[in-house]
All heavy atoms as a GROMACS GRO file, in nm:
protein
  510
    1MET      N    1   0.183   0.854  -1.304
    1MET     CA    2   0.120   0.823  -1.176
    1MET      C    3   0.042   0.692  -1.190
    1MET      O    4  -0.035   0.675  -1.283
    1MET     CB    5   0.028   0.938  -1.139
    1MET     CG    6  -0.021   0.944  -0.996
    1MET     SD    7   0.097   0.926  -0.865
    1MET     CE    8   0.120   1.087  -0.805
    2LYS      N    9   0.064   0.603  -1.095
    2LYS     CA   10  -0.009   0.476  -1.096
    2LYS      C   11  -0.149   0.498  -1.037
    2LYS      O   12  -0.169   0.585  -0.955
    2LYS     CB   13   0.066   0.372  -1.014
    2LYS     CG   14   0.198   0.330  -1.078
    2LYS     CD   15   0.251   0.206  -1.012
    2LYS     CE   16   0.387   0.169  -1.063
    2LYS     NZ   17   0.394   0.128  -1.200
    3LYS      N   18  -0.241   0.413  -1.082
    3LYS     CA   19  -0.379   0.421  -1.033
    3LYS      C   20  -0.419   0.289  -0.970
    3LYS      O   21  -0.367   0.184  -1.006
    3LYS     CB   22  -0.473   0.456  -1.148
    3LYS     CG   23  -0.449   0.595  -1.203
    3LYS     CD   24  -0.557   0.635  -1.299
    3LYS     CE   25  -0.532   0.780  -1.342
    3LYS     NZ   26  -0.648   0.836  -1.405
    4CYS      N   27  -0.514   0.296  -0.879
    4CYS     CA   28  -0.566   0.177  -0.812
    4CYS      C   29  -0.628   0.084  -0.916
    4CYS      O   30  -0.707   0.127  -1.000
    4CYS     CB   31  -0.670   0.217  -0.708
    4CYS     SG   32  -0.751   0.079  -0.625
    5THR      N   33  -0.589  -0.042  -0.910
    5THR     CA   34  -0.640  -0.143  -1.003
    5THR      C   35  -0.791  -0.160  -0.989
    5THR      O   36  -0.859  -0.190  -1.086
    5THR     CB   37  -0.570  -0.278  -0.975
    5THR    OG1   38  -0.429  -0.259  -0.984
    5THR    CG2   39  -0.612  -0.384  -1.073
    6ASN      N   40  -0.842  -0.136  -0.870
    6ASN     CA   41  -0.982  -0.161  -0.841
    6ASN      C   42  -1.072  -0.039  -0.868
    6ASN      O   43  -1.171  -0.050  -0.940
    6ASN     CB   44  -0.998  -0.208  -0.696
    6ASN     CG   45  -1.134  -0.262  -0.666
    6ASN    OD1   46  -1.192  -0.334  -0.746
    6ASN    ND2   47  -1.187  -0.227  -0.550
    7CYS      N   48  -1.035   0.077  -0.813
    7CYS     CA   49  -1.124   0.194  -0.822
    7CYS      C   50  -1.070   0.307  -0.910
    7CYS      O   51  -1.137   0.409  -0.927
    7CYS     CB   52  -1.155   0.247  -0.682
    7CYS     SG   53  -1.016   0.332  -0.602
    8ASN      N   54  -0.948   0.292  -0.962
    8ASN     CA   55  -0.888   0.387  -1.054
    8ASN      C   56  -0.845   0.518  -0.989
    8ASN      O   57  -0.818   0.617  -1.057
    8ASN     CB   58  -0.979   0.414  -1.173
    8ASN     CG   59  -0.901   0.442  -1.299
    8ASN    OD1   60  -0.792   0.391  -1.318
    8ASN    ND2   61  -0.958   0.525  -1.386
    9LYS      N   62  -0.838   0.523  -0.854
    9LYS     CA   63  -0.791   0.642  -0.784
    9LYS      C   64  -0.640   0.656  -0.803
    9LYS      O   65  -0.569   0.557  -0.804
    9LYS     CB   66  -0.823   0.628  -0.634
    9LYS     CG   67  -0.763   0.735  -0.545
    9LYS     CD   68  -0.779   0.696  -0.397
    9LYS     CE   69  -0.702   0.786  -0.305
    9LYS     NZ   70  -0.562   0.748  -0.288
   10GLU      N   71  -0.591   0.780  -0.818
   10GLU     CA   72  -0.446   0.801  -0.826
   10GLU      C   73  -0.385   0.766  -0.691
   10GLU      O   74  -0.436   0.803  -0.586
   10GLU     CB   75  -0.414   0.946  -0.863
   10GLU     CG   76  -0.439   0.974  -1.009
   10GLU     CD   77  -0.379   1.106  -1.054
   10GLU    OE1   78  -0.296   1.165  -0.981
   10GLU    OE2   79  -0.417   1.151  -1.162
   11LEU      N   80  -0.273   0.693  -0.696
   11LEU     CA   81  -0.212   0.642  -0.574
   11LEU      C   82  -0.100   0.732  -0.523
   11LEU      O   83  -0.026   0.791  -0.601
   11LEU     CB   84  -0.155   0.502  -0.598
   11LEU     CG   85  -0.256   0.396  -0.638
   11LEU    CD1   86  -0.185   0.267  -0.674
   11LEU    CD2   87  -0.356   0.372  -0.526
   12GLU      N   88  -0.089   0.739  -0.392
   12GLU     CA   89   0.022   0.806  -0.326
   12GLU      C   90   0.140   0.710  -0.325
   12GLU      O   91   0.123   0.588  -0.335
   12GLU     CB   92  -0.016   0.843  -0.182
   12GLU     CG   93  -0.136   0.935  -0.170
   12GLU     CD   94  -0.108   1.074  -0.222
   12GLU    OE1   95   0.006   1.123  -0.207
   12GLU    OE2   96  -0.201   1.135  -0.280
   13LYS      N   97   0.261   0.763  -0.310
   13LYS     CA   98   0.380   0.677  -0.311
   13LYS      C   99   0.379   0.576  -0.197
   13LYS      O  100   0.425   0.463  -0.215
   13LYS     CB  101   0.508   0.761  -0.307
   13LYS     CG  102   0.527   0.842  -0.182
   13LYS     CD  103   0.657   0.920  -0.183
   13LYS     CE  104   0.670   0.989  -0.048
   13LYS     NZ  105   0.806   1.027  -0.020
   14ASP      N  106   0.323   0.612  -0.082
   14ASP     CA  107   0.316   0.518   0.030
   14ASP      C  108   0.220   0.402   0.001
   14ASP      O  109   0.242   0.290   0.047
   14ASP     CB  110   0.274   0.588   0.160
   14ASP     CG  111   0.386   0.673   0.219
   14ASP    OD1  112   0.504   0.654   0.181
   14ASP    OD2  113   0.355   0.759   0.305
   15GLU      N  114   0.115   0.428  -0.074
   15GLU     CA  115   0.022   0.322  -0.111
   15GLU      C  116   0.089   0.222  -0.205
   15GLU      O  117   0.071   0.100  -0.190
   15GLU     CB  118  -0.104   0.380  -0.177
   15GLU     CG  119  -0.190   0.461  -0.081
   15GLU     CD  120  -0.304   0.534  -0.149
   15GLU    OE1  121  -0.279   0.600  -0.253
   15GLU    OE2  122  -0.417   0.524  -0.100
   16ILE      N  123   0.167   0.273  -0.298
   16ILE     CA  124   0.241   0.186  -0.391
   16ILE      C  125   0.343   0.103  -0.314
   16ILE      O  126   0.353  -0.018  -0.333
   16ILE     CB  127   0.309   0.270  -0.501
   16ILE    CG1  128   0.203   0.338  -0.589
   16ILE    CG2  129   0.403   0.184  -0.585
   16ILE    CD1  130   0.256   0.446  -0.681
   17ALA      N  131   0.416   0.168  -0.224
   17ALA     CA  132   0.516   0.098  -0.143
   17ALA      C  133   0.452  -0.009  -0.056
   17ALA      O  134   0.505  -0.120  -0.042
   17ALA     CB  135   0.592   0.198  -0.057
   18LEU      N  136   0.336   0.022   0.002
   18LEU     CA  137   0.267  -0.076   0.088
   18LEU      C  138   0.223  -0.198   0.007
   18LEU      O  139   0.237  -0.311   0.054
   18LEU     CB  140   0.147  -0.010   0.157
   18LEU     CG  141   0.077  -0.096   0.262
   18LEU    CD1  142   0.173  -0.132   0.377
   18LEU    CD2  143  -0.046  -0.025   0.316
   19CYS      N  144   0.174  -0.176  -0.113
   19CYS     CA  145   0.136  -0.289  -0.199
   19CYS      C  146   0.257  -0.377  -0.228
   19CYS      O  147   0.249  -0.499  -0.222
   19CYS     CB  148   0.073  -0.240  -0.329
   19CYS     SG  149  -0.094  -0.178  -0.310
   20LYS      N  150   0.370  -0.314  -0.260
   20LYS     CA  151   0.491  -0.390  -0.287
   20LYS      C  152   0.535  -0.468  -0.163
   20LYS      O  153   0.577  -0.583  -0.173
   20LYS     CB  154   0.603  -0.298  -0.334
   20LYS     CG  155   0.583  -0.246  -0.474
   20LYS     CD  156   0.698  -0.158  -0.517
   20LYS     CE  157   0.679  -0.111  -0.660
   20LYS     NZ  158   0.794  -0.031  -0.707
   21LYS      N  159   0.525  -0.405  -0.047
   21LYS     CA  160   0.568  -0.469   0.078
   21LYS      C  161   0.477  -0.588   0.113
   21LYS      O  162   0.525  -0.694   0.152
   21LYS     CB  163   0.566  -0.366   0.191
   21LYS     CG  164   0.613  -0.417   0.325
   21LYS     CD  165   0.762  -0.432   0.330
   21LYS     CE  166   0.807  -0.466   0.471
   21LYS     NZ  167   0.951  -0.487   0.477
   22LEU      N  168   0.347  -0.570   0.099
   22LEU     CA  169   0.253  -0.674   0.142
   22LEU      C  170   0.220  -0.777   0.034
   22LEU      O  171   0.189  -0.892   0.066
   22LEU     CB  172   0.123  -0.609   0.192
   22LEU     CG  173   0.138  -0.516   0.312
   22LEU    CD1  174   0.002  -0.457   0.349
   22LEU    CD2  175   0.199  -0.587   0.432
   23LEU      N  176   0.224  -0.736  -0.092
   23LEU     CA  177   0.186  -0.826  -0.201
   23LEU      C  178   0.306  -0.880  -0.278
   23LEU      O  179   0.290  -0.969  -0.361
   23LEU     CB  180   0.090  -0.754  -0.298
   23LEU     CG  181  -0.038  -0.697  -0.236
   23LEU    CD1  182  -0.119  -0.624  -0.341
   23LEU    CD2  183  -0.120  -0.804  -0.168
   24GLY      N  184   0.424  -0.825  -0.252
   24GLY     CA  185   0.545  -0.869  -0.320
   24GLY      C  186   0.598  -0.761  -0.412
   24GLY      O  187   0.521  -0.691  -0.477
   25LYS      N  188   0.730  -0.748  -0.416
   25LYS     CA  189   0.792  -0.641  -0.495
   25LYS      C  190   0.760  -0.649  -0.643
   25LYS      O  191   0.762  -0.549  -0.713
   25LYS     CB  192   0.944  -0.644  -0.476
   25LYS     CG  193   0.988  -0.596  -0.341
   25LYS     CD  194   1.140  -0.592  -0.331
   25LYS     CE  195   1.182  -0.549  -0.193
   25LYS     NZ  196   1.327  -0.546  -0.180
   26LYS      N  197   0.729  -0.768  -0.694
   26LYS     CA  198   0.701  -0.784  -0.837
   26LYS      C  199   0.552  -0.771  -0.871
   26LYS      O  200   0.513  -0.795  -0.984
   26LYS     CB  201   0.753  -0.919  -0.884
   26LYS     CG  202   0.904  -0.930  -0.876
   26LYS     CD  203   0.954  -1.062  -0.928
   26LYS     CE  204   1.105  -1.069  -0.919
   26LYS     NZ  205   1.159  -1.193  -0.972
   27THR      N  206   0.472  -0.732  -0.773
   27THR     CA  207   0.328  -0.722  -0.797
   27THR      C  208   0.296  -0.623  -0.909
   27THR      O  209   0.365  -0.523  -0.926
   27THR     CB  210   0.251  -0.683  -0.669
   27THR    OG1  211   0.111  -0.697  -0.694
   27THR    CG2  212   0.279  -0.541  -0.624
   28LYS      N  213   0.196  -0.652  -0.984
   28LYS     CA  214   0.145  -0.562  -1.088
   28LYS      C  215   0.012  -0.502  -1.043
   28LYS      O  216  -0.046  -0.419  -1.111
   28LYS     CB  217   0.123  -0.639  -1.219
   28LYS     CG  218   0.247  -0.704  -1.272
   28LYS     CD  219   0.328  -0.607  -1.353
   28LYS     CE  220   0.440  -0.682  -1.425
   28LYS     NZ  221   0.569  -0.632  -1.400
   29GLN      N  222  -0.037  -0.547  -0.926
   29GLN     CA  223  -0.165  -0.502  -0.873
   29GLN      C  224  -0.139  -0.398  -0.763
   29GLN      O  225  -0.084  -0.430  -0.658
   29GLN     CB  226  -0.242  -0.620  -0.816
   29GLN     CG  227  -0.378  -0.585  -0.761
   29GLN     CD  228  -0.453  -0.707  -0.709
   29GLN    OE1  229  -0.395  -0.812  -0.689
   29GLN    NE2  230  -0.580  -0.690  -0.685
   30PHE      N  231  -0.176  -0.273  -0.790
   30PHE     CA  232  -0.160  -0.167  -0.693
   30PHE      C  233  -0.298  -0.119  -0.651
   30PHE      O  234  -0.383  -0.090  -0.736
   30PHE     CB  235  -0.078  -0.052  -0.751
   30PHE     CG  236   0.063  -0.092  -0.784
   30PHE    CD1  237   0.098  -0.120  -0.915
   30PHE    CD2  238   0.158  -0.105  -0.685
   30PHE    CE1  239   0.228  -0.158  -0.947
   30PHE    CE2  240   0.288  -0.143  -0.715
   30PHE     CZ  241   0.323  -0.170  -0.847
   31LEU      N  242  -0.320  -0.112  -0.521
   31LEU     CA  243  -0.449  -0.074  -0.466
   31LEU      C  244  -0.435   0.044  -0.371
   31LEU      O  245  -0.334   0.057  -0.301
   31LEU     CB  246  -0.510  -0.192  -0.390
   31LEU     CG  247  -0.532  -0.321  -0.470
   31LEU    CD1  248  -0.563  -0.438  -0.377
   31LEU    CD2  249  -0.643  -0.303  -0.571
   32CYS      N  250  -0.537   0.128  -0.365
   32CYS     CA  251  -0.540   0.236  -0.266
   32CYS      C  252  -0.561   0.174  -0.128
   32CYS      O  253  -0.593   0.056  -0.116
   32CYS     CB  254  -0.649   0.337  -0.300
   32CYS     SG  255  -0.817   0.273  -0.287
   33ILE      N  256  -0.545   0.254  -0.024
   33ILE     CA  257  -0.559   0.204   0.112
   33ILE      C  258  -0.696   0.141   0.133
   33ILE      O  259  -0.709   0.034   0.192
   33ILE     CB  260  -0.536   0.317   0.216
   33ILE    CG1  261  -0.389   0.360   0.216
   33ILE    CG2  262  -0.579   0.275   0.356
   33ILE    CD1  263  -0.292   0.260   0.272
   34ASN      N  264  -0.800   0.206   0.083
   34ASN     CA  265  -0.936   0.155   0.100
   34ASN      C  266  -0.953   0.018   0.034
   34ASN      O  267  -1.000  -0.077   0.096
   34ASN     CB  268  -1.037   0.255   0.044
   34ASN     CG  269  -1.180   0.212   0.068
   34ASN    OD1  270  -1.215   0.167   0.175
   34ASN    ND2  271  -1.262   0.226  -0.034
   35CYS      N  272  -0.913   0.007  -0.092
   35CYS     CA  273  -0.928  -0.120  -0.164
   35CYS      C  274  -0.834  -0.227  -0.110
   35CYS      O  275  -0.872  -0.344  -0.102
   35CYS     CB  276  -0.904  -0.098  -0.313
   35CYS     SG  277  -1.032   0.004  -0.393
   36LEU      N  278  -0.714  -0.188  -0.067
   36LEU     CA  279  -0.621  -0.285  -0.009
   36LEU      C  280  -0.675  -0.340   0.122
   36LEU      O  281  -0.664  -0.459   0.148
   36LEU     CB  282  -0.483  -0.220   0.011
   36LEU     CG  283  -0.372  -0.313   0.060
   36LEU    CD1  284  -0.347  -0.427  -0.039
   36LEU    CD2  285  -0.244  -0.234   0.084
   37SER      N  286  -0.737  -0.254   0.202
   37SER     CA  287  -0.794  -0.302   0.328
   37SER      C  288  -0.907  -0.401   0.303
   37SER      O  289  -0.920  -0.501   0.374
   37SER     CB  290  -0.842  -0.186   0.416
   37SER     OG  291  -0.954  -0.122   0.360
   38GLU      N  292  -0.987  -0.376   0.200
   38GLU     CA  293  -1.093  -0.471   0.164
   38GLU      C  294  -1.034  -0.601   0.111
   38GLU      O  295  -1.078  -0.710   0.147
   38GLU     CB  296  -1.186  -0.409   0.059
   38GLU     CG  297  -1.274  -0.298   0.112
   38GLU     CD  298  -1.361  -0.236   0.005
   38GLU    OE1  299  -1.379  -0.296  -0.103
   38GLU    OE2  300  -1.411  -0.125   0.030
   39TYR      N  301  -0.931  -0.590   0.026
   39TYR     CA  302  -0.867  -0.707  -0.033
   39TYR      C  303  -0.805  -0.796   0.076
   39TYR      O  304  -0.813  -0.919   0.069
   39TYR     CB  305  -0.761  -0.662  -0.132
   39TYR     CG  306  -0.683  -0.773  -0.197
   39TYR    CD1  307  -0.738  -0.847  -0.302
   39TYR    CD2  308  -0.552  -0.804  -0.158
   39TYR    CE1  309  -0.668  -0.949  -0.363
   39TYR    CE2  310  -0.480  -0.905  -0.219
   39TYR     CZ  311  -0.539  -0.978  -0.321
   39TYR     OH  312  -0.469  -1.079  -0.382
   40LEU      N  313  -0.742  -0.733   0.175
   40LEU     CA  314  -0.677  -0.807   0.283
   40LEU      C  315  -0.770  -0.834   0.401
   40LEU      O  316  -0.728  -0.896   0.499
   40LEU     CB  317  -0.553  -0.730   0.332
   40LEU     CG  318  -0.441  -0.713   0.228
   40LEU    CD1  319  -0.332  -0.623   0.286
   40LEU    CD2  320  -0.386  -0.847   0.185
   41ASN      N  321  -0.893  -0.784   0.391
   41ASN     CA  322  -0.992  -0.800   0.498
   41ASN      C  323  -0.938  -0.750   0.631
   41ASN      O  324  -0.939  -0.820   0.732
   41ASN     CB  325  -1.038  -0.946   0.509
   41ASN     CG  326  -1.164  -0.961   0.590
   41ASN    OD1  327  -1.247  -0.870   0.592
   41ASN    ND2  328  -1.179  -1.073   0.658
   42THR      N  329  -0.888  -0.626   0.629
   42THR     CA  330  -0.833  -0.564   0.749
   42THR      C  331  -0.876  -0.418   0.756
   42THR      O  332  -0.940  -0.366   0.666
   42THR     CB  333  -0.679  -0.578   0.752
   42THR    OG1  334  -0.631  -0.542   0.880
   42THR    CG2  335  -0.612  -0.493   0.646
   43ASP      N  336  -0.838  -0.354   0.863
   43ASP     CA  337  -0.877  -0.217   0.891
   43ASP      C  338  -0.781  -0.118   0.825
   43ASP      O  339  -0.659  -0.140   0.825
   43ASP     CB  340  -0.878  -0.197   1.043
   43ASP     CG  341  -0.932  -0.064   1.084
   43ASP    OD1  342  -1.045  -0.031   1.046
   43ASP    OD2  343  -0.859   0.009   1.156
   44GLN      N  344  -0.834  -0.009   0.770
   44GLN     CA  345  -0.750   0.092   0.707
   44GLN      C  346  -0.651   0.153   0.806
   44GLN      O  347  -0.536   0.180   0.771
   44GLN     CB  348  -0.836   0.205   0.649
   44GLN     CG  349  -0.916   0.164   0.529
   44GLN     CD  350  -0.996   0.280   0.473
   44GLN    OE1  351  -0.950   0.394   0.471
   44GLN    NE2  352  -1.116   0.252   0.425
   45ASP      N  353  -0.695   0.175   0.929
   45ASP     CA  354  -0.606   0.233   1.030
   45ASP      C  355  -0.486   0.144   1.057
   45ASP      O  356  -0.375   0.193   1.078
   45ASP     CB  357  -0.682   0.259   1.161
   45ASP     CG  358  -0.779   0.375   1.150
   45ASP    OD1  359  -0.757   0.463   1.064
   45ASP    OD2  360  -0.877   0.378   1.226
   46LEU      N  361  -0.506   0.013   1.054
   46LEU     CA  362  -0.395  -0.080   1.074
   46LEU      C  363  -0.294  -0.066   0.960
   46LEU      O  364  -0.173  -0.066   0.983
   46LEU     CB  365  -0.446  -0.225   1.082
   46LEU     CG  366  -0.337  -0.332   1.097
   46LEU    CD1  367  -0.258  -0.312   1.225
   46LEU    CD2  368  -0.398  -0.470   1.093
   47LEU      N  369  -0.342  -0.052   0.838
   47LEU     CA  370  -0.252  -0.035   0.724
   47LEU      C  371  -0.174   0.096   0.734
   47LEU      O  372  -0.055   0.100   0.704
   47LEU     CB  373  -0.329  -0.041   0.592
   47LEU     CG  374  -0.392  -0.176   0.558
   47LEU    CD1  375  -0.468  -0.167   0.426
   47LEU    CD2  376  -0.287  -0.286   0.550
   48LEU      N  377  -0.239   0.201   0.780
   48LEU     CA  378  -0.170   0.329   0.798
   48LEU      C  379  -0.064   0.318   0.908
   48LEU      O  380   0.046   0.374   0.895
   48LEU     CB  381  -0.271   0.440   0.831
   48LEU     CG  382  -0.368   0.475   0.718
   48LEU    CD1  383  -0.476   0.571   0.768
   48LEU    CD2  384  -0.294   0.533   0.599
   49GLN      N  385  -0.095   0.243   1.014
   49GLN     CA  386   0.003   0.219   1.120
   49GLN      C  387   0.122   0.140   1.066
   49GLN      O  388   0.237   0.165   1.101
   49GLN     CB  389  -0.060   0.144   1.237
   49GLN     CG  390  -0.159   0.225   1.316
   49GLN     CD  391  -0.234   0.141   1.418
   49GLN    OE1  392  -0.203   0.025   1.441
   49GLN    NE2  393  -0.335   0.200   1.480
   50LYS      N  394   0.094   0.042   0.979
   50LYS     CA  395   0.200  -0.039   0.920
   50LYS      C  396   0.293   0.047   0.834
   50LYS      O  397   0.415   0.028   0.836
   50LYS     CB  398   0.141  -0.153   0.836
   50LYS     CG  399   0.088  -0.266   0.916
   50LYS     CD  400   0.200  -0.322   1.001
   50LYS     CE  401   0.177  -0.462   1.047
   50LYS     NZ  402   0.287  -0.506   1.134
   51ILE      N  403   0.236   0.142   0.760
   51ILE     CA  404   0.319   0.233   0.681
   51ILE      C  405   0.418   0.305   0.772
   51ILE      O  406   0.538   0.311   0.743
   51ILE     CB  407   0.232   0.335   0.602
   51ILE    CG1  408   0.158   0.264   0.489
   51ILE    CG2  409   0.317   0.450   0.548
   51ILE    CD1  410   0.055   0.350   0.418
   52GLU      N  411   0.368   0.360   0.882
   52GLU     CA  412   0.455   0.432   0.976
   52GLU      C  413   0.559   0.338   1.037
   52GLU      O  414   0.675   0.374   1.052
   52GLU     CB  415   0.372   0.500   1.085
   52GLU     CG  416   0.285   0.612   1.033
   52GLU     CD  417   0.362   0.714   0.950
   52GLU    OE1  418   0.471   0.759   0.993
   52GLU    OE2  419   0.314   0.749   0.840
   53GLN      N  420   0.517   0.216   1.070
   53GLN     CA  421   0.610   0.118   1.126
   53GLN      C  422   0.722   0.086   1.026
   53GLN      O  423   0.839   0.084   1.063
   53GLN     CB  424   0.535  -0.011   1.162
   53GLN     CG  425   0.625  -0.122   1.213
   53GLN     CD  426   0.551  -0.254   1.232
   53GLN    OE1  427   0.428  -0.257   1.238
   53GLN    NE2  428   0.625  -0.362   1.239
   54PHE      N  429   0.687   0.061   0.902
   54PHE     CA  430   0.786   0.029   0.801
   54PHE      C  431   0.882   0.146   0.778
   54PHE      O  432   1.001   0.127   0.757
   54PHE     CB  433   0.720  -0.012   0.669
   54PHE     CG  434   0.641  -0.140   0.677
   54PHE    CD1  435   0.520  -0.153   0.609
   54PHE    CD2  436   0.685  -0.248   0.752
   54PHE    CE1  437   0.447  -0.271   0.616
   54PHE    CE2  438   0.612  -0.367   0.759
   54PHE     CZ  439   0.493  -0.378   0.691
   55LYS      N  440   0.830   0.269   0.784
   55LYS     CA  441   0.915   0.388   0.770
   55LYS      C  442   1.015   0.395   0.885
   55LYS      O  443   1.134   0.421   0.865
   55LYS     CB  444   0.830   0.515   0.766
   55LYS     CG  445   0.760   0.538   0.635
   55LYS     CD  446   0.682   0.667   0.641
   55LYS     CE  447   0.613   0.698   0.510
   55LYS     NZ  448   0.537   0.823   0.515
   56GLU      N  449   0.965   0.374   1.007
   56GLU     CA  450   1.051   0.378   1.126
   56GLU      C  451   1.158   0.269   1.122
   56GLU      O  452   1.269   0.290   1.170
   56GLU     CB  453   0.967   0.364   1.253
   56GLU     CG  454   0.883   0.486   1.284
   56GLU     CD  455   0.788   0.465   1.401
   56GLU    OE1  456   0.795   0.360   1.468
   56GLU    OE2  457   0.704   0.555   1.423
   57GLU      N  458   1.123   0.155   1.064
   57GLU     CA  459   1.220   0.044   1.053
   57GLU      C  460   1.322   0.069   0.943
   57GLU      O  461   1.418  -0.005   0.930
   57GLU     CB  462   1.145  -0.087   1.024
   57GLU     CG  463   1.062  -0.136   1.140
   57GLU     CD  464   0.975  -0.256   1.104
   57GLU    OE1  465   0.971  -0.296   0.985
   57GLU    OE2  466   0.913  -0.311   1.195
   58GLY      N  467   1.299   0.174   0.862
   58GLY     CA  468   1.394   0.210   0.757
   58GLY      C  469   1.374   0.132   0.627
   58GLY      O  470   1.467   0.122   0.546
   59CYS      N  471   1.255   0.080   0.606
   59CYS     CA  472   1.227   0.007   0.481
   59CYS      C  473   1.249   0.099   0.362
   59CYS      O  474   1.192   0.208   0.355
   59CYS     CB  475   1.085  -0.046   0.482
   59CYS     SG  476   1.040  -0.134   0.330
   60THR      N  477   1.333   0.056   0.270
   60THR     CA  478   1.370   0.140   0.156
   60THR      C  479   1.256   0.163   0.057
   60THR      O  480   1.264   0.256  -0.025
   60THR     CB  481   1.490   0.080   0.080
   60THR    OG1  482   1.458  -0.052   0.038
   60THR    CG2  483   1.614   0.077   0.169
   61LEU      N  484   1.151   0.084   0.064
   61LEU     CA  485   1.035   0.107  -0.024
   61LEU      C  486   0.963   0.237   0.011
   61LEU      O  487   0.894   0.295  -0.072
   61LEU     CB  488   0.936  -0.010  -0.012
   61LEU     CG  489   0.980  -0.143  -0.069
   61LEU    CD1  490   0.878  -0.252  -0.031
   61LEU    CD2  491   0.995  -0.137  -0.219
   62PHE      N  492   0.980   0.284   0.135
   62PHE     CA  493   0.906   0.400   0.183
   62PHE      C  494   0.991   0.527   0.188
   62PHE      O  495   0.958   0.621   0.259
   62PHE     CB  496   0.847   0.370   0.322
   62PHE     CG  497   0.741   0.265   0.316
   62PHE    CD1  498   0.774   0.130   0.330
   62PHE    CD2  499   0.608   0.296   0.295
   62PHE    CE1  500   0.678   0.032   0.323
   62PHE    CE2  501   0.511   0.199   0.288
   62PHE     CZ  502   0.546   0.066   0.302
   63LEU      N  503   1.099   0.532   0.111
   63LEU     CA  504   1.183   0.653   0.108
   63LEU      C  505   1.126   0.758   0.018
   63LEU      O  506   1.055   0.736  -0.071
   63LEU     CB  507   1.325   0.617   0.065
   63LEU     CG  508   1.400   0.528   0.160
   63LEU    CD1  509   1.537   0.497   0.104
   63LEU    CD2  510   1.414   0.591   0.297
   0.00000   0.00000   0.00000
C-alpha cells in the first residue's frame, strides 16, 4: 500500500490514480486528497468531483 508523501496516510486507489492523472503518470509523489488539495491550492470537493468525472469519461487509471 502506498502512503501519502506528506502526511504518511495510507492512500486509496483513487487518490493514487488522481495523482498520476494530475501530476503525471511517472510521478513518484503520491498525496492524499487533503494534501493534494493543499499542494494544488484547490478545494477537496473539486478533486472528488474530478475523480468522478474521470471515471465517467472512462479513464483507465480509475479502473
